[in-house]
C-alpha positions as CSV (number, residue, x, y, z in Angstrom):
1,M,9.1,-5.3,17.2
2,E,9.8,-3.6,14.0
3,L,8.7,-0.4,12.5
4,V,5.9,-0.8,10.0
5,V,4.5,1.7,7.6
6,L,1.0,1.2,6.2
7,G,-0.7,3.1,3.4
8,L,-4.5,3.7,3.6
9,G,-6.8,4.8,0.8
10,S,-10.7,5.2,0.5
11,N,-12.8,6.7,-2.3
12,R,-16.2,5.0,-1.7
13,G,-18.5,6.1,1.2
14,D,-17.4,8.6,3.8
15,S,-13.8,8.2,3.2
16,K,-12.7,10.6,6.0
17,A,-14.7,8.6,8.7
18,I,-13.6,5.3,7.1
19,L,-9.9,6.3,7.4
20,A,-10.4,7.6,10.9
21,G,-12.1,4.3,11.9
22,A,-9.3,2.2,10.3
23,V,-6.7,4.2,12.3
24,K,-8.5,3.4,15.5
25,C,-8.5,-0.3,14.7
26,L,-4.8,-0.1,13.9
27,H,-4.1,1.3,17.4
28,G,-4.7,-2.0,18.8
29,I,-2.1,-3.6,16.4
30,L,0.7,-1.0,16.1
31,T,2.1,0.4,19.3
32,D,3.4,4.0,19.2
33,L,1.2,4.6,16.3
34,R,1.5,7.9,14.3
35,S,-0.6,9.2,11.5
36,A,0.3,11.4,8.5
37,P,-2.4,14.0,7.3
38,M,-4.8,12.9,4.8
39,F,-4.1,13.8,1.2
40,E,-6.6,14.0,-1.7
41,T,-5.3,12.2,-4.7
42,A,-6.4,11.8,-8.3
43,P,-7.1,8.1,-9.2
44,Q,-4.3,6.2,-11.0
45,G,-4.9,3.6,-13.7
46,I,-8.6,3.8,-13.8
47,V,-9.4,7.4,-13.8
48,D,-13.3,7.2,-14.1
49,Q,-13.8,7.2,-10.4
50,P,-13.9,9.6,-7.5
51,S,-10.7,11.1,-6.1
52,F,-9.1,9.2,-3.2
53,L,-8.3,10.2,0.4
54,N,-4.8,8.7,1.2
55,M,-2.8,8.7,4.4
56,A,-0.2,6.5,6.1
57,V,0.4,5.3,9.6
58,C,3.5,3.9,11.4
59,G,4.2,2.1,14.4
60,S,6.0,-0.8,16.0
61,C,4.6,-4.2,15.3
62,A,5.2,-7.6,16.9
63,L,3.4,-9.7,14.3
64,T,4.9,-11.3,11.3
65,P,4.2,-9.7,8.0
66,E,1.8,-12.4,6.9
67,E,-0.2,-12.1,10.4
68,L,-0.4,-8.3,9.7
69,L,-1.6,-8.8,6.1
70,E,-4.4,-11.0,7.5
71,I,-5.5,-8.5,10.0
72,V,-5.4,-5.6,7.6
73,H,-7.5,-7.7,5.2
74,Y,-10.0,-8.3,8.1
75,I,-10.1,-4.5,8.8
76,E,-10.7,-3.8,5.1
77,A,-13.7,-6.3,5.1
78,A,-15.1,-4.7,8.3
79,F,-15.3,-1.5,6.4
80,G,-17.1,-2.9,3.6
81,R,-14.4,-3.9,1.2
82,D,-15.2,-7.0,-1.1
83,R,-12.0,-7.9,-2.9
84,I,-13.9,-10.3,-5.1
85,R,-16.5,-8.0,-6.4
86,E,-14.6,-4.9,-6.9
87,R,-12.9,-3.6,-10.0
88,H,-9.0,-3.9,-10.0
89,W,-7.7,-0.5,-9.1
90,G,-11.3,0.7,-9.0
91,E,-13.4,2.3,-6.3
92,R,-13.0,1.0,-2.6
93,T,-14.2,1.8,0.8
94,L,-10.8,0.9,2.4
95,D,-7.4,-0.2,1.1
96,I,-4.6,-1.0,3.5
97,D,-1.1,-1.6,2.0
98,I,2.1,-2.8,3.8
99,L,4.4,-0.1,2.5
100,L,7.4,-1.1,4.7
101,F,8.1,-3.6,7.4
102,G,11.4,-2.6,9.0
103,R,14.2,-3.1,6.5
104,R,12.7,-6.5,5.3
105,V,12.6,-7.3,1.6
106,L,10.2,-10.1,0.9
107,S,8.7,-11.3,-2.5
108,G,6.0,-13.9,-2.2
109,P,2.8,-14.8,-4.0
110,S,0.6,-12.9,-1.6
111,L,3.0,-10.3,-0.2
112,T,5.8,-8.1,-1.4
113,I,7.7,-5.8,0.9
114,P,8.4,-3.0,0.3
115,H,5.1,-2.6,-1.6
116,P,5.8,-3.5,-5.2
117,R,4.5,-0.1,-6.6
118,L,5.6,2.2,-3.9
119,R,8.2,3.9,-6.0
120,E,5.7,4.7,-8.6
121,R,2.9,6.2,-6.3
122,A,3.1,9.7,-5.0
123,F,-0.1,9.1,-3.2
124,A,1.9,6.6,-1.0
125,L,5.1,8.3,-0.9
126,V,3.9,11.7,0.2
127,P,2.2,10.5,3.3
128,L,5.0,8.1,4.0
129,L,7.5,10.9,3.8
130,A,5.2,13.1,6.1
131,L,5.9,10.5,8.6
132,L,9.5,9.5,8.0
133,P,11.1,12.2,5.9
134,K,14.5,10.3,5.8
135,A,13.0,6.9,4.8
136,T,14.9,4.9,2.3
137,D,14.3,2.0,0.1
138,P,15.5,-1.2,1.9
139,R,16.5,-2.7,-1.5
140,T,18.7,0.1,-2.8
141,G,19.2,2.6,0.1
142,E,18.0,5.4,-2.2
143,P,16.1,8.0,-0.1
144,Y,12.3,8.0,-0.9
145,A,12.4,11.8,-1.1
146,R,14.6,11.5,-4.1
147,V,12.3,9.0,-5.7
148,L,9.4,11.2,-5.2
149,E,11.1,14.1,-7.0
150,E,11.8,12.1,-9.9
151,L,8.2,10.9,-10.3
152,P,6.0,12.6,-13.1
153,G,3.4,14.9,-11.7
154,Q,0.6,13.2,-9.9
155,D,-2.1,15.2,-8.3
156,V,-1.6,15.0,-4.4
157,K,-2.7,17.8,-2.2
158,Q,-3.2,17.9,1.5
159,F,-7.0,17.3,2.3
160,K,-8.6,20.4,4.0
161,G,-12.0,18.7,4.8
């Protein structure tokens, strides 16, 4: 069993309900699951879209990273995500990213761990650090809190809805 951190996001449909539903699905996959609060975040990359709700969950996982990836893609699809038709970095009902998988470092055609853009994304780091304030980058050992401090301003605020 390894500690896994997943980042979840949504900006299409009832995002609050979608994220809550996804967390329920993940209870069957991650044991001792803990959830960070939801955060409202401005879109990155393509800005002509609604704000996102983002959060993170962590828990112990007995699956391989590839098995977990297959399951999270299935959960995304169950909540209406269509990876073929959607605009890259555009609106989506549900996005689930594997941010960390224990201390593993993987780089493959379909899966990179830690998530390849984690160090650039306050919307992923803020919820991750809400769960694991002392989390460090498995590649460098650098605390993610320090990485977050050095990021240029990104609009991430705790969701009050």
